[in-house]
C-alpha positions in Angstrom: -37.7 64.1 60.3 -35.3 62.3 58.1 -31.9 61.7 59.1 -29.9 63.2 56.2 -31.9 67.1 56.4 -30.3 70.0 58.1 -33.2 72.9 59.0 -32.7 76.5 58.1 -33.6 79.2 60.6 -36.9 80.0 58.7 -37.9 76.4 59.0 -37.0 76.1 62.7 -39.3 78.9 63.7 -42.2 76.4 62.6 -41.3 73.4 64.7 -42.6 73.1 68.0 -41.0 71.7 71.2 -39.8 68.3 70.7 -39.4 68.4 67.4 -36.1 66.7 66.3 -33.7 66.6 63.1 -30.4 68.4 62.6 -29.5 71.9 62.3 -26.0 74.2 62.6 -24.9 76.3 65.2 -25.4 79.3 63.3 -29.1 78.6 63.3 -29.3 78.9 66.9 -27.7 81.7 66.9 -29.9 83.1 64.9 -32.9 81.7 66.5 -31.9 80.6 70.1 -35.3 79.1 70.9 -34.5 76.0 68.9 -32.4 75.1 71.9 -35.9 73.5 73.2 -36.3 71.3 70.4 -34.8 68.0 69.9 -32.3 68.6 67.3 -28.7 67.6 66.9 -26.6 70.7 66.6 -23.9 70.5 63.8 -20.6 72.6 64.4 -18.5 73.8 61.8 -14.6 72.5 61.2 -11.6 73.5 59.5 -13.0 71.7 56.1 -16.5 73.5 56.6 -14.9 77.1 56.4 -12.4 76.5 54.1 -15.1 75.2 51.7 -17.1 78.1 52.6 -14.4 80.0 51.4 -14.1 78.5 48.0 -17.9 78.9 47.4 -18.1 82.2 48.4 -15.0 83.0 46.1 -16.8 81.1 43.1 -20.3 83.1 43.8 -18.3 86.6 44.1 -16.7 85.1 40.5 -20.3 85.0 39.0 -21.2 87.8 40.7 -24.3 86.0 42.8 -22.6 86.2 46.6 -25.0 85.4 49.1 -24.7 86.0 53.0 -21.2 84.8 54.6 -23.0 82.7 57.3 -25.2 81.0 54.6 -22.1 79.4 52.6 -21.0 77.9 56.1 -24.5 76.0 56.7 -24.0 75.3 52.7 -20.7 74.0 53.3 -21.7 71.9 56.4 -24.2 70.3 54.2 -21.9 69.4 51.5 -19.3 68.2 53.3 -21.8 65.8 55.6 -24.0 64.8 52.3 -26.7 66.5 54.0 -29.5 68.0 52.3 -30.7 71.8 53.5 -34.5 72.3 53.9 -35.1 76.1 53.5 -37.5 78.7 52.7 -34.3 80.9 51.2 -34.2 80.8 47.6 -30.3 82.2 47.7 -29.4 79.1 48.5 -30.1 77.7 45.1 -27.7 80.0 43.9 -24.8 77.7 45.8 -25.8 74.9 43.4 -24.5 76.8 40.4 -21.1 76.3 41.5 -21.1 73.1 43.7 -22.7 70.2 42.1 -22.9 68.1 45.5 -24.9 70.8 47.2 -28.8 69.4 47.7 -31.7 72.1 48.9 -35.1 71.4 49.4 -37.7 74.1 49.8 -40.3 74.2 52.0 
């Protein structure tokens, strides 16, 4: 797996034990089975939460909010310059308010 990518829950569900990469603690809460994978688990910090608040505020202003947990996942990726790999199309809305957000569909 590429080092610059973070795998969302819907992608982790297709993983097999022993596969590696990065994900967030939020994804682990959503899909605990991923603990058996060889993943680096990213934990949000204060900068991530502040950025998530900014993202949600901007998305609300344009009438396109996404789930709060997903704004935190996006913020983690933006702050660490990582690409989010997901099947969730609503993450594309973050790109409308954050130029530095990179998302890749599978």
